[in-house]
C-alpha positions as CSV (number, residue, x, y, z in Angstrom):
1,M,19.3,-21.9,32.7
2,T,16.8,-23.0,30.1
3,I,13.3,-23.9,31.2
4,K,12.0,-27.0,29.4
5,V,8.7,-26.3,27.6
6,P,6.0,-28.6,28.9
7,N,4.1,-30.7,26.4
8,R,0.8,-29.0,26.9
9,V,2.4,-25.6,26.3
10,L,4.1,-26.9,23.2
11,E,0.8,-28.2,21.9
12,A,-0.7,-24.8,22.5
13,V,2.1,-23.1,20.6
14,V,1.7,-25.5,17.7
15,L,-2.1,-25.1,17.6
16,A,-1.8,-21.3,17.8
17,S,0.6,-21.2,14.9
18,L,-1.7,-23.4,12.9
19,N,-4.7,-21.3,13.8
20,Q,-3.1,-18.5,11.7
21,E,-2.5,-20.7,8.6
22,P,-2.0,-24.3,7.6
23,L,1.8,-25.2,7.6
24,Y,4.0,-28.1,6.7
25,G,6.2,-29.5,9.5
26,Y,9.5,-27.7,8.7
27,A,7.9,-24.3,8.2
28,L,5.9,-24.8,11.5
29,T,9.1,-25.6,13.3
30,K,11.0,-22.6,12.0
31,K,8.1,-20.3,12.9
32,I,8.1,-21.6,16.5
33,Q,11.9,-21.3,16.7
34,R,11.7,-17.6,16.1
35,Q,10.2,-17.4,19.6
36,L,11.2,-20.5,21.5
37,P,14.5,-22.5,21.5
38,I,13.2,-25.9,20.3
39,S,15.1,-28.5,18.3
40,D,14.2,-29.3,14.6
41,S,12.7,-32.6,15.6
42,T,10.5,-31.4,18.5
43,T,7.3,-30.6,16.6
44,Y,6.9,-33.9,14.7
45,P,6.0,-36.1,17.7
46,V,3.6,-33.4,18.9
47,L,2.0,-33.2,15.5
48,R,1.5,-37.0,15.3
49,R,-0.1,-37.1,18.7
50,M,-2.4,-34.2,17.9
51,E,-3.4,-35.8,14.5
52,Q,-4.2,-39.1,16.3
53,A,-6.3,-37.1,18.8
54,G,-8.2,-35.3,16.1
55,L,-6.8,-31.9,16.9
56,V,-5.2,-31.4,13.5
57,A,-5.9,-32.7,10.1
58,T,-3.5,-33.1,7.2
59,H,-3.2,-33.0,3.4
60,S,-0.3,-33.6,1.2
61,A,0.9,-31.4,-1.7
62,V,3.8,-31.7,-4.1
63,Y,6.3,-28.9,-4.0
64,A,9.6,-29.0,-6.0
65,E,9.1,-32.7,-6.7
66,R,8.8,-33.4,-3.0
67,I,5.6,-34.2,-1.0
68,R,4.9,-31.8,1.9
69,K,2.4,-32.8,4.6
70,Y,0.4,-29.7,5.6
71,Y,-1.3,-29.5,9.0
72,R,-4.4,-27.5,9.9
73,L,-6.6,-27.1,12.9
74,T,-9.8,-29.1,13.3
75,D,-12.8,-27.8,15.2
76,E,-11.6,-30.0,18.1
77,G,-8.2,-28.4,17.9
78,K,-9.7,-24.9,18.0
79,A,-11.7,-25.8,21.1
80,Y,-8.6,-27.3,22.8
81,L,-6.6,-24.2,21.9
82,I,-9.1,-22.0,23.7
83,E,-9.0,-24.2,26.7
84,V,-5.2,-24.3,26.9
85,E,-4.9,-20.5,26.4
86,R,-7.3,-20.0,29.3
87,D,-5.3,-22.4,31.5
88,W,-2.0,-20.7,30.4
89,R,-3.2,-17.2,31.3
90,T,-4.2,-18.5,34.8
91,F,-0.9,-20.3,35.3
92,A,1.2,-17.4,34.0
93,S,-0.6,-15.0,36.3
94,Q,0.0,-17.2,39.3
95,V,3.7,-17.6,38.6
96,N,4.1,-13.9,37.8
97,G,2.4,-13.1,41.2
98,L,4.8,-15.4,43.0
99,L,7.8,-13.8,41.2
100,G,6.6,-10.4,42.2
101,E,5.6,-9.1,38.7
């Protein structure tokens, strides 16, 4: 059985990855896929929502004659990441307690 990753957790994973360094969409997806089984198209809707919410900002750069859109955290994104990390730790602790860990 595979557990579906809730949107808020996926947002936290994206923000945590971008907190380390700005990334373009494909590189971000591949980085997350090293830890979580997500499809190639999963991160783009999340990035669009977070950009609209002001959690990430973008800039474009040309690479090998193609334009890459890079994402980075904003101050609002950093604050949201801290909030979600706190909520995740509480939730994970509660579930682990119920599972006997």
